[in-house]
PALUM-264357 format. One record per residue: residue number from 1; residue in one letter; x negated, y, z of N, C-alpha, C in turn. Coordinates in steps of 0.2 Angstrom, whole numbers. Layout:
<rs>
+-----+---+--------+---------+-------+---------+----------+-------+--------+---------+-------+
!   k ! r ! n_east ! n_north !  n_up ! ca_east ! ca_north ! ca_up ! c_east ! c_north !  c_up !
+-----+---+--------+---------+-------+---------+----------+-------+--------+---------+-------+
! NUM ! A !      X !       Y !     Z !       X !        Y !     Z !      X !       Y !     Z !
...
+-----+---+--------+---------+-------+---------+----------+-------+--------+---------+-------+
</rs>
This chain:
<rs>
+-----+---+--------+---------+-------+---------+----------+-------+--------+---------+-------+
!   k ! r ! n_east ! n_north !  n_up ! ca_east ! ca_north ! ca_up ! c_east ! c_north !  c_up !
+-----+---+--------+---------+-------+---------+----------+-------+--------+---------+-------+
!   1 ! M !     66 !     268 !   205 !      63 !      259 !   206 !     66 !     254 !   205 !
!   2 ! T !     72 !     254 !   209 !      76 !      247 !   208 !     79 !     249 !   201 !
!   3 ! L !     79 !     251 !   196 !      80 !      251 !   187 !     74 !     247 !   186 !
!   4 ! N !     70 !     250 !   188 !      62 !      247 !   184 !     63 !     237 !   185 !
!   5 ! I !     64 !     236 !   193 !      64 !      230 !   194 !     68 !     225 !   191 !
!   6 ! R !     75 !     229 !   190 !      81 !      227 !   185 !     79 !     225 !   178 !
!   7 ! L !     76 !     229 !   176 !      72 !      229 !   167 !     65 !     223 !   169 !
!   8 ! Q !     63 !     226 !   173 !      57 !      219 !   173 !     60 !     211 !   173 !
!   9 ! K !     65 !     211 !   179 !      67 !      204 !   177 !     74 !     202 !   174 !
!  10 ! T !     76 !     208 !   169 !      80 !      206 !   161 !     72 !     205 !   158 !
!  11 ! S !     68 !     208 !   157 !      64 !      205 !   152 !     61 !     199 !   154 !
!  12 ! I !     59 !     197 !   160 !      56 !      190 !   161 !     62 !     186 !   158 !
!  13 ! L !     68 !     187 !   161 !      73 !      184 !   160 !     74 !     180 !   151 !
!  14 ! L !     75 !     186 !   147 !      74 !      186 !   141 !     67 !     183 !   138 !
!  15 ! L !     62 !     183 !   137 !      56 !      178 !   138 !     56 !     172 !   138 !
!  16 ! A !     60 !     170 !   144 !      61 !      164 !   146 !     65 !     161 !   140 !
!  17 ! L !     71 !     162 !   139 !      73 !      162 !   135 !     72 !     160 !   129 !
!  18 ! V !     69 !     167 !   128 !      65 !      166 !   120 !     61 !     158 !   119 !
!  19 ! C !     57 !     158 !   125 !      51 !      153 !   127 !     56 !     144 !   125 !
!  20 ! F !     61 !     146 !   128 !      66 !      139 !   132 !     67 !     135 !   122 !
!  21 ! S !     69 !     144 !   118 !      74 !      141 !   113 !     69 !     139 !   108 !
!  22 ! Y !     62 !     142 !   107 !      57 !      140 !   103 !     56 !     133 !   103 !
!  23 ! T !     55 !     133 !   111 !      49 !      124 !   113 !     55 !     120 !   110 !
!  24 ! Y !     62 !     120 !   112 !      69 !      117 !   109 !     70 !     115 !   102 !
!  25 ! A !     68 !     123 !    98 !      68 !      122 !    89 !     62 !     115 !    87 !
!  26 ! Q !     57 !     119 !    91 !      50 !      113 !    90 !     53 !     107 !    88 !
!  27 ! K !     55 !     104 !    94 !      59 !       98 !    95 !     62 !      96 !    92 !
!  28 ! A !     67 !      98 !    91 !      73 !       97 !    85 !     71 !      97 !    79 !
!  29 ! T !     66 !     100 !    76 !      66 !      101 !    69 !     63 !      94 !    66 !
!  30 ! N !     66 !      96 !    59 !      67 !       89 !    55 !     64 !      84 !    59 !
!  31 ! E !     66 !      81 !    63 !      65 !       74 !    64 !     68 !      68 !    61 !
!  32 ! I !     74 !      71 !    56 !      77 !       65 !    55 !     77 !      70 !    46 !
!  33 ! K !     76 !      64 !    40 !      78 !       65 !    34 !     80 !      59 !    30 !
!  34 ! A !     84 !      60 !    26 !      87 !       57 !    21 !     84 !      56 !    14 !
!  35 ! Q !     87 !      51 !     9 !      83 !       50 !     4 !     89 !      48 !     1 !
!  36 ! L !     90 !      52 !    -6 !      95 !       48 !   -12 !     89 !      48 !   -20 !
!  37 ! A !     90 !      43 !   -24 !      86 !       42 !   -29 !     90 !      36 !   -34 !
!  38 ! V !     87 !      36 !   -39 !      87 !       32 !   -46 !     83 !      29 !   -48 !
!  39 ! G !     83 !      24 !   -52 !      78 !       22 !   -55 !     77 !      14 !   -60 !
!  40 ! I !     72 !      12 !   -61 !      71 !        6 !   -64 !     69 !       1 !   -60 !
!  41 ! N !     70 !      -4 !   -62 !      67 !      -12 !   -59 !     64 !     -17 !   -64 !
!  42 ! S !     59 !     -20 !   -63 !      57 !      -25 !   -64 !     55 !     -31 !   -61 !
!  43 ! P !     61 !     -37 !   -63 !      61 !      -42 !   -58 !     55 !     -48 !   -60 !
!  44 ! S !     51 !     -53 !   -57 !      47 !      -58 !   -58 !     49 !     -62 !   -62 !
!  45 ! Q !     45 !     -63 !   -68 !      48 !      -70 !   -71 !     48 !     -79 !   -68 !
!  46 ! S !     45 !     -78 !   -63 !      43 !      -84 !   -59 !     50 !     -85 !   -56 !
!  47 ! G !     54 !     -80 !   -53 !      57 !      -82 !   -50 !     66 !     -83 !   -53 !
!  48 ! F !     65 !     -86 !   -58 !      70 !      -86 !   -63 !     69 !     -95 !   -64 !
!  49 ! V !     75 !     -98 !   -66 !      75 !     -105 !   -68 !     73 !    -106 !   -75 !
!  50 ! E !     70 !    -111 !   -78 !      71 !     -113 !   -84 !     76 !    -111 !   -86 !
!  51 ! Q !     77 !    -108 !   -94 !      81 !     -107 !   -99 !     82 !     -97 !   -97 !
!  52 ! F !     81 !     -96 !   -91 !      83 !      -90 !   -91 !     76 !     -87 !   -88 !
!  53 ! Q !     78 !     -81 !   -92 !      73 !      -75 !   -93 !     75 !     -67 !   -92 !
!  54 ! G !     73 !     -62 !   -88 !      74 !      -56 !   -85 !     72 !     -50 !   -90 !
!  55 ! K !     75 !     -46 !   -94 !      74 !      -40 !   -96 !     66 !     -35 !   -90 !
!  56 ! S !     60 !     -36 !   -94 !      56 !      -33 !   -89 !     57 !     -26 !   -86 !
!  57 ! I !     62 !     -20 !   -91 !      65 !      -14 !   -89 !     72 !     -16 !   -89 !
!  58 ! N !     73 !     -14 !   -81 !      81 !      -15 !   -79 !     83 !      -7 !   -80 !
!  59 ! F !     91 !      -6 !   -79 !      92 !        1 !   -77 !    101 !      -2 !   -74 !
!  60 ! P !    103 !      -1 !   -69 !     100 !        5 !   -63 !     96 !       3 !   -58 !
!  61 ! T !     93 !       7 !   -52 !      90 !        5 !   -47 !     93 !      13 !   -42 !
!  62 ! V !     96 !       9 !   -36 !     101 !       16 !   -35 !     97 !      14 !   -27 !
!  63 ! N !     93 !      21 !   -23 !      90 !       20 !   -17 !     94 !      23 !   -11 !
!  64 ! L !     97 !      23 !    -5 !      99 !       28 !    -1 !     95 !      25 !     6 !
!  65 ! G !     92 !      32 !    10 !      89 !       30 !    16 !     88 !      37 !    21 !
!  66 ! V !     88 !      33 !    27 !      88 !       38 !    31 !     80 !      36 !    36 !
!  67 ! Q !     78 !      40 !    38 !      69 !       43 !    39 !     69 !      46 !    46 !
!  68 ! Y !     68 !      44 !    52 !      65 !       48 !    56 !     59 !      46 !    59 !
!  69 ! M !     55 !      54 !    61 !      48 !       55 !    60 !     47 !      54 !    69 !
!  70 ! F !     44 !      50 !    71 !      42 !       48 !    80 !     35 !      56 !    82 !
!  71 ! K !     32 !      57 !    74 !      27 !       60 !    74 !     25 !      63 !    67 !
!  72 ! R !     22 !      69 !    67 !      20 !       71 !    62 !     18 !      67 !    55 !
!  73 ! Q !     14 !      60 !    56 !      11 !       57 !    52 !     15 !      50 !    53 !
!  74 ! L !     18 !      50 !    57 !      20 !       41 !    57 !     28 !      42 !    60 !
!  75 ! G !     32 !      37 !    57 !      41 !       38 !    58 !     42 !      29 !    55 !
!  76 ! A !     47 !      31 !    54 !      52 !       23 !    53 !     58 !      26 !    47 !
!  77 ! K !     63 !      21 !    44 !      67 !       23 !    39 !     69 !      16 !    38 !
!  78 ! L !     77 !      14 !    37 !      83 !       11 !    36 !     84 !      14 !    28 !
!  79 ! D !     81 !       9 !    24 !      85 !       11 !    19 !     89 !       6 !    14 !
!  80 ! F !     94 !       6 !    10 !      98 !        1 !     7 !     96 !       3 !    -3 !
!  81 ! G !     96 !      -3 !    -5 !      94 !       -2 !   -12 !     97 !      -7 !   -18 !
!  82 ! F !    101 !      -4 !   -22 !     103 !       -8 !   -27 !    101 !      -9 !   -33 !
!  83 ! N !    101 !     -15 !   -37 !      97 !      -16 !   -42 !    101 !     -22 !   -47 !
!  84 ! R !    100 !     -20 !   -52 !     106 !      -23 !   -58 !    100 !     -23 !   -62 !
!  85 ! F !     99 !     -32 !   -66 !      96 !      -35 !   -72 !     98 !     -39 !   -74 !
!  86 ! S !     96 !     -38 !   -81 !     100 !      -45 !   -86 !     95 !     -48 !   -90 !
!  87 ! S !     97 !     -53 !   -94 !      93 !      -57 !   -97 !     91 !     -52 !  -102 !
!  88 ! D !     83 !     -56 !  -106 !      79 !      -51 !  -112 !     83 !     -58 !  -119 !
!  89 ! D !     81 !     -57 !  -125 !      83 !      -59 !  -131 !     85 !     -66 !  -130 !
!  90 ! S !     79 !     -69 !  -128 !      76 !      -77 !  -128 !     80 !     -80 !  -122 !
!  91 ! S !     83 !     -77 !  -119 !      88 !      -80 !  -112 !     95 !     -83 !  -112 !
!  92 ! I !     97 !     -86 !  -110 !     104 !      -90 !  -107 !    105 !     -80 !  -105 !
!  93 ! E !    111 !     -78 !  -107 !     115 !      -72 !  -107 !    119 !     -73 !   -99 !
!  94 ! F !    115 !     -66 !   -94 !     118 !      -67 !   -87 !    117 !     -59 !   -86 !
!  95 ! K !    119 !     -59 !   -81 !     116 !      -52 !   -77 !    117 !     -52 !   -70 !
!  96 ! T !    112 !     -50 !   -66 !     113 !      -49 !   -60 !    111 !     -44 !   -55 !
!  97 ! N !    117 !     -44 !   -49 !     115 !      -37 !   -42 !    111 !     -40 !   -36 !
!  98 ! Y !    108 !     -37 !   -37 !     100 !      -36 !   -34 !    101 !     -33 !   -27 !
!  99 ! T !    103 !     -32 !   -20 !     105 !      -29 !   -16 !    100 !     -31 !   -12 !
! 100 ! R !     98 !     -25 !    -6 !      93 !      -27 !    -2 !     94 !     -19 !     4 !
! 101 ! I !     92 !     -23 !    11 !      92 !      -18 !    16 !     85 !     -18 !    21 !
! 102 ! N !     82 !     -13 !    21 !      75 !      -13 !    23 !     74 !      -8 !    29 !
! 103 ! A !     71 !     -11 !    34 !      68 !       -8 !    40 !     59 !      -5 !    41 !
! 104 ! Q !     59 !       0 !    38 !      51 !        0 !    38 !     48 !       5 !    43 !
! 105 ! F !     41 !       6 !    42 !      37 !       10 !    44 !     34 !      14 !    40 !
! 106 ! V !     34 !      23 !    43 !      30 !       26 !    35 !     28 !      28 !    39 !
! 107 ! Y !     20 !      31 !    34 !      14 !       33 !    36 !     13 !      39 !    33 !
! 108 ! D !     13 !      46 !    34 !      11 !       51 !    29 !      3 !      54 !    31 !
! 109 ! P !     -1 !      53 !    24 !      -7 !       53 !    27 !     -9 !      58 !    23 !
! 110 ! T !     -4 !      65 !    22 !      -4 !       71 !    17 !    -11 !      74 !    20 !
! 111 ! E !     -8 !      77 !    25 !     -16 !       82 !    30 !    -23 !      77 !    30 !
! 112 ! A !    -22 !      70 !    31 !     -29 !       68 !    34 !    -32 !      67 !    27 !
! 113 ! I !    -30 !      69 !    22 !     -34 !       68 !    13 !    -36 !      75 !    12 !
! 114 ! G !    -31 !      80 !    15 !     -34 !       87 !    13 !    -37 !      89 !     6 !
! 115 ! F !    -37 !      86 !     1 !     -36 !       87 !    -5 !    -34 !      89 !   -12 !
! 116 ! L !    -26 !      89 !    -8 !     -21 !       88 !   -12 !    -18 !      96 !   -14 !
! 117 ! P !    -15 !      98 !   -18 !     -12 !      104 !   -18 !     -7 !     105 !   -12 !
! 118 ! L !     -5 !     111 !   -10 !      -2 !      113 !    -6 !      5 !     110 !    -7 !
! 119 ! R !      9 !     111 !   -11 !      16 !      107 !   -12 !     16 !     101 !   -14 !
! 120 ! L !     12 !      96 !   -16 !      12 !       91 !   -15 !     10 !      83 !    -8 !
! 121 ! G !     13 !      78 !    -6 !      12 !       74 !    -2 !     14 !      68 !    -5 !
! 122 ! L !     10 !      64 !     1 !      10 !       55 !     0 !     15 !      54 !     5 !
! 123 ! V !     18 !      47 !     8 !      20 !       45 !    11 !     20 !      35 !     9 !
! 124 ! A !     17 !      32 !    12 !      18 !       26 !    11 !     21 !      22 !    16 !
! 125 ! H !     26 !      18 !    15 !      31 !       13 !    20 !     31 !       6 !    19 !
! 126 ! A !     33 !       1 !    21 !      32 !       -4 !    21 !     36 !      -9 !    27 !
! 127 ! G !     39 !     -12 !    25 !      43 !      -17 !    32 !     48 !     -23 !    29 !
! 128 ! P !     49 !     -27 !    34 !      55 !      -30 !    31 !     63 !     -29 !    29 !
! 129 ! G !     65 !     -34 !    27 !      72 !      -33 !    24 !     74 !     -40 !    23 !
! 130 ! Y !     83 !     -40 !    20 !      86 !      -45 !    19 !     89 !     -42 !    11 !
! 131 ! S !     89 !     -49 !     6 !      89 !      -47 !     2 !     96 !     -51 !    -3 !
! 132 ! L !    102 !     -50 !    -5 !     108 !      -53 !    -7 !    106 !     -52 !   -17 !
! 133 ! V !    107 !     -60 !   -18 !     108 !      -59 !   -25 !    114 !     -63 !   -27 !
! 134 ! K !    117 !     -59 !   -31 !     125 !      -62 !   -34 !    125 !     -60 !   -41 !
! 135 ! P !    125 !     -65 !   -46 !     124 !      -67 !   -55 !    131 !     -64 !   -56 !
! 136 ! L !    131 !     -62 !   -60 !     139 !      -58 !   -64 !    142 !     -63 !   -69 !
! 137 ! G !    149 !     -64 !   -70 !     152 !      -67 !   -76 !    151 !     -75 !   -73 !
! 138 ! D !    151 !     -79 !   -77 !     152 !      -87 !   -78 !    145 !     -88 !   -71 !
! 139 ! F !    141 !     -85 !   -69 !     136 !      -87 !   -63 !    139 !     -85 !   -57 !
! 140 ! G !    145 !     -81 !   -56 !     146 !      -78 !   -51 !    147 !     -81 !   -44 !
! 141 ! D !    149 !     -86 !   -45 !     148 !      -90 !   -37 !    142 !     -93 !   -36 !
! 142 ! N !    137 !     -91 !   -39 !     129 !      -93 !   -36 !    124 !     -88 !   -34 !
! 143 ! K !    128 !     -88 !   -27 !     124 !      -82 !   -24 !    120 !     -84 !   -19 !
! 144 ! R !    115 !     -79 !   -20 !     109 !      -81 !   -13 !    107 !     -75 !   -10 !
! 145 ! S !    105 !     -79 !    -3 !     101 !      -73 !     1 !     95 !     -72 !     3 !
! 146 ! F !     89 !     -70 !     3 !      83 !      -73 !     8 !     82 !     -67 !    13 !
! 147 ! L !     75 !     -66 !    15 !      70 !      -62 !    20 !     68 !     -59 !    13 !
! 148 ! N !     64 !     -54 !    15 !      59 !      -48 !    11 !     57 !     -45 !    13 !
! 149 ! L !     50 !     -43 !    11 !      45 !      -39 !    12 !     44 !     -34 !     7 !
! 150 ! M !     43 !     -26 !     9 !      44 !      -21 !     5 !     40 !     -16 !     5 !
! 151 ! G !     35 !     -13 !     2 !      28 !       -8 !     3 !     28 !      -5 !    -3 !
! 152 ! G !     29 !       2 !    -4 !      28 !        6 !    -7 !     24 !      13 !    -7 !
! 153 ! L !     23 !      17 !   -12 !      19 !       23 !   -11 !     25 !      31 !   -14 !
! 154 ! E !     26 !      35 !   -10 !      31 !       40 !   -14 !     26 !      47 !   -13 !
! 155 ! I !     26 !      49 !   -20 !      22 !       56 !   -20 !     29 !      61 !   -21 !
! 156 ! H !     29 !      67 !   -17 !      32 !       72 !   -14 !     30 !      79 !   -17 !
! 157 ! Y !     35 !      82 !   -21 !      30 !       90 !   -19 !     39 !      93 !   -18 !
! 158 ! A !     36 !      98 !   -15 !      40 !      103 !   -10 !     44 !     109 !   -15 !
! 159 ! M !     50 !     106 !   -15 !      54 !      114 !   -19 !     55 !     118 !   -13 !
! 160 ! S !     55 !     117 !    -6 !      58 !      121 !     0 !     57 !     118 !     5 !
! 161 ! E !     56 !     121 !    11 !      54 !      120 !    19 !     59 !     112 !    18 !
! 162 ! Y !     65 !     113 !    16 !      70 !      108 !    19 !     69 !     103 !    12 !
! 163 ! M !     68 !     105 !     6 !      68 !       99 !     2 !     62 !      96 !    -3 !
! 164 ! S !     62 !      91 !    -7 !      56 !       88 !    -9 !     59 !      86 !   -15 !
! 165 ! L !     56 !      85 !   -19 !      58 !       80 !   -27 !     53 !      75 !   -24 !
! 166 ! Y !     56 !      68 !   -27 !      47 !       63 !   -26 !     51 !      56 !   -29 !
! 167 ! T !     45 !      55 !   -31 !      47 !       49 !   -34 !     42 !      42 !   -30 !
! 168 ! D !     44 !      36 !   -31 !      42 !       31 !   -28 !     41 !      23 !   -31 !
! 169 ! V !     33 !      19 !   -30 !      34 !       14 !   -32 !     34 !       8 !   -27 !
! 170 ! S !     36 !       5 !   -26 !      38 !        0 !   -22 !     40 !      -7 !   -26 !
! 171 ! Y !     35 !     -12 !   -22 !      34 !      -20 !   -21 !     41 !     -23 !   -17 !
! 172 ! I !     44 !     -28 !   -19 !      48 !      -32 !   -15 !     47 !     -38 !   -16 !
! 173 ! A !     43 !     -42 !   -10 !      41 !      -49 !   -12 !     48 !     -53 !    -7 !
! 174 ! G !     50 !     -56 !   -11 !      54 !      -61 !    -9 !     54 !     -67 !    -6 !
! 175 ! F !     56 !     -70 !    -1 !      53 !      -75 !     1 !     61 !     -81 !    -1 !
! 176 ! G !     65 !     -80 !    -4 !      70 !      -84 !    -5 !     67 !     -93 !    -4 !
! 177 ! G !     62 !     -94 !    -8 !      60 !     -104 !    -8 !     61 !    -104 !   -14 !
! 178 ! D !     60 !    -112 !   -16 !      62 !     -115 !   -22 !     69 !    -116 !   -22 !
! 179 ! F !     74 !    -117 !   -26 !      82 !     -120 !   -24 !     82 !    -123 !   -31 !
! 180 ! N !     86 !    -128 !   -29 !      89 !     -132 !   -37 !     95 !    -130 !   -41 !
! 181 ! P !     93 !    -126 !   -46 !      99 !     -124 !   -51 !    107 !    -128 !   -49 !
! 182 ! I !    104 !    -134 !   -54 !     112 !     -138 !   -53 !    116 !    -140 !   -48 !
! 183 ! T !    113 !    -137 !   -41 !     116 !     -139 !   -34 !    117 !    -130 !   -32 !
! 184 ! E !    113 !    -128 !   -32 !     114 !     -122 !   -30 !    115 !    -117 !   -35 !
! 185 ! G !    115 !    -119 !   -42 !     119 !     -112 !   -46 !    113 !    -107 !   -51 !
! 186 ! F !    115 !    -111 !   -59 !     111 !     -106 !   -60 !    112 !     -97 !   -63 !
! 187 ! G !    108 !     -96 !   -65 !     108 !      -86 !   -64 !    108 !     -83 !   -58 !
! 188 ! S !    104 !     -90 !   -53 !     101 !      -87 !   -45 !     93 !     -83 !   -47 !
! 189 ! F !     91 !     -79 !   -42 !      87 !      -78 !   -42 !     81 !     -76 !   -37 !
! 190 ! N !     75 !     -79 !   -36 !      72 !      -81 !   -28 !     66 !     -77 !   -31 !
! 191 ! G !     65 !     -70 !   -33 !      58 !      -69 !   -35 !     56 !     -63 !   -31 !
! 192 ! N !     53 !     -58 !   -34 !      50 !      -53 !   -33 !     51 !     -46 !   -36 !
! 193 ! L !     51 !     -42 !   -34 !      56 !      -34 !   -38 !     52 !     -29 !   -39 !
! 194 ! L !     47 !     -25 !   -43 !      45 !      -21 !   -45 !     52 !     -14 !   -45 !
! 195 ! T !     50 !      -8 !   -40 !      57 !       -3 !   -43 !     52 !       4 !   -44 !
! 196 ! I !     54 !       8 !   -48 !      51 !       11 !   -49 !     57 !      19 !   -49 !
! 197 ! I !     57 !      23 !   -43 !      64 !       27 !   -42 !     62 !      34 !   -44 !
! 198 ! F !     65 !      40 !   -44 !      65 !       46 !   -44 !     73 !      49 !   -42 !
! 199 ! G !     69 !      55 !   -35 !      75 !       56 !   -31 !     73 !      60 !   -26 !
! 200 ! I !     78 !      63 !   -24 !      76 !       71 !   -19 !     76 !      66 !   -12 !
! 201 ! T !     74 !      72 !    -5 !      72 !       70 !     1 !     76 !      77 !     4 !
! 202 ! F !     79 !      76 !     8 !      81 !       82 !    12 !     81 !      83 !    18 !
! 203 ! S !     82 !      88 !    22 !      79 !       87 !    29 !     86 !      89 !    33 !
! 204 ! L !     87 !      83 !    37 !      95 !       85 !    42 !     93 !      88 !    49 !
! 205 ! S !     86 !      92 !    50 !      87 !       93 !    56 !     82 !      98 !    57 !
! 206 ! G !     80 !     101 !    53 !      75 !      106 !    52 !     68 !     103 !    48 !
! 207 ! C !     63 !     107 !    49 !      59 !      105 !    43 !     51 !     106 !    44 !
! 208 ! Q !     50 !     105 !    52 !      43 !      105 !    55 !     39 !     100 !    51 !
! 209 ! Y !     42 !      94 !    52 !      38 !       89 !    44 !     42 !      88 !    37 !
! 210 ! C !     45 !      92 !    35 !      44 !       91 !    28 !     38 !      90 !    24 !
+-----+---+--------+---------+-------+---------+----------+-------+--------+---------+-------+
</rs>
């Protein structure tokens, strides 16, 4: 009788430990994801002063990000982007580095849409940020910085429970305002930027929301 009681107590204890471990794992799994991507960019021509024109397609664009999901569909991310664009054939020669950092809300409508293939997913993102523009070469001292607002849509293809390949199309609206190129620097840029990138997303904490 004593042995049966001990076995019952041991079984209850083991069951409680399993339930606790499972519950904790569910809470801990994939709250955090990382992103790494490269691609191309296209600056708005209205962002350049007279006699300066940028190429319509430029390489590289590099994006790094960390994403935290509050719920299965809603989260936030902090991401960094580096872009370089240069002059086209009809412009004064220049190259410019455009760096930005943004804090964005993330929304995953995949389950609500319902008709997507099993491995495909969509993620929308938008949020404010800060841009730093640094011309290179002869115009290197003509730096500018301003606020921006970024929005975009990602398409994911799941390779495993922990990793997906994705492409992202984003538009970065700059709020640099007009400037005087004579006093504030030729080669500067205060316009908008379109980016198209390709990369990987991988889980840092499991895969509940992969």
